[in-house]
C-alpha positions as CSV (number, residue, x, y, z in Angstrom):
1,M,-26.1,-13.3,-7.6
2,A,-27.5,-10.6,-5.4
3,A,-28.3,-6.8,-6.6
4,G,-27.9,-3.8,-4.4
5,T,-26.4,0.0,-4.1
6,I,-22.5,1.0,-3.1
7,R,-22.9,4.2,-1.7
8,Y,-19.5,6.6,-2.0
9,W,-18.9,9.1,0.4
10,A,-16.4,11.9,0.6
11,A,-13.3,11.4,-1.6
12,A,-15.0,7.9,-2.8
13,K,-17.7,9.6,-4.2
14,S,-15.1,12.2,-6.0
15,A,-13.1,9.3,-6.7
16,A,-16.0,7.7,-8.5
17,G,-17.5,10.4,-10.4
18,T,-20.8,9.4,-8.7
19,P,-22.4,9.2,-5.3
20,E,-24.0,5.8,-5.8
21,E,-23.8,2.7,-8.3
22,P,-25.7,-0.7,-8.6
23,Y,-24.0,-3.8,-7.7
24,E,-24.5,-7.6,-8.6
25,A,-22.3,-9.6,-6.4
26,D,-22.6,-12.5,-3.9
27,T,-19.7,-11.1,-1.8
28,L,-18.3,-7.6,-1.0
29,A,-14.7,-8.3,-2.5
30,E,-17.1,-9.3,-5.8
31,A,-18.5,-5.9,-5.9
32,L,-15.0,-4.1,-5.2
33,D,-13.7,-5.6,-8.0
34,A,-16.4,-4.9,-10.2
35,A,-16.5,-1.5,-9.3
36,R,-12.4,-0.9,-9.9
37,H,-13.2,-2.5,-13.5
38,R,-15.9,0.1,-14.0
39,H,-14.1,3.4,-12.7
40,G,-10.7,1.6,-14.4
41,S,-10.2,5.2,-16.1
42,R,-9.9,6.8,-13.2
43,P,-6.8,5.6,-10.7
44,E,-7.1,7.8,-7.6
45,F,-10.3,5.4,-7.4
46,A,-8.7,2.3,-6.5
47,R,-6.1,4.1,-4.3
48,V,-9.2,5.5,-2.1
49,L,-10.6,2.0,-1.8
50,L,-7.2,0.9,0.0
51,R,-8.0,3.4,2.9
52,C,-11.7,3.1,3.2
53,S,-13.7,1.4,5.5
54,F,-17.1,-0.2,4.7
55,L,-20.4,-0.8,5.9
56,V,-22.8,-3.7,4.9
57,D,-26.6,-3.1,5.7
58,G,-25.5,-1.0,8.1
59,S,-22.6,-3.2,10.1
60,P,-19.1,-2.4,9.8
61,V,-17.0,-4.8,8.4
62,G,-14.3,-4.3,10.3
63,T,-11.1,-6.8,9.5
64,R,-12.9,-9.2,8.1
65,A,-12.0,-10.4,4.6
66,H,-13.9,-9.3,1.9
67,D,-14.6,-12.6,0.4
68,T,-16.2,-13.6,3.6
69,V,-18.7,-11.1,3.6
70,T,-22.0,-12.1,1.8
71,L,-24.4,-9.5,0.4
72,A,-28.0,-9.6,0.2
73,E,-30.8,-8.9,-2.2
74,G,-31.6,-5.1,-1.9
75,G,-28.5,-4.4,0.4
76,T,-26.2,-1.8,0.5
77,V,-22.6,-1.5,0.8
78,E,-21.2,1.9,2.3
79,V,-17.8,3.0,1.2
80,L,-16.2,5.6,3.8
81,P,-12.8,7.4,3.4
82,P,-10.8,8.2,6.5
83,F,-12.8,11.5,7.7
84,A,-10.7,14.2,9.6
85,G,-11.7,15.5,12.9
86,G,-13.5,12.3,14.4
């Protein structure tokens, strides 16, 4: 299991109540499931995640299934909600 950091931006940061937190997971799906569980008392968090895009170690995840995106030891997941104004 890899350990790294999830960074939340804009509305995701507000919904999570923190700018970042650690993850311990092998895939992006596992890391996001654990984050949803941690923030279960914040229903807006799960709703925001549905609209977000993700970068893993600087690379866009795009349309890949989250359970196929492997996380690296010491890696970073960026959680990016939609932005207005481009």
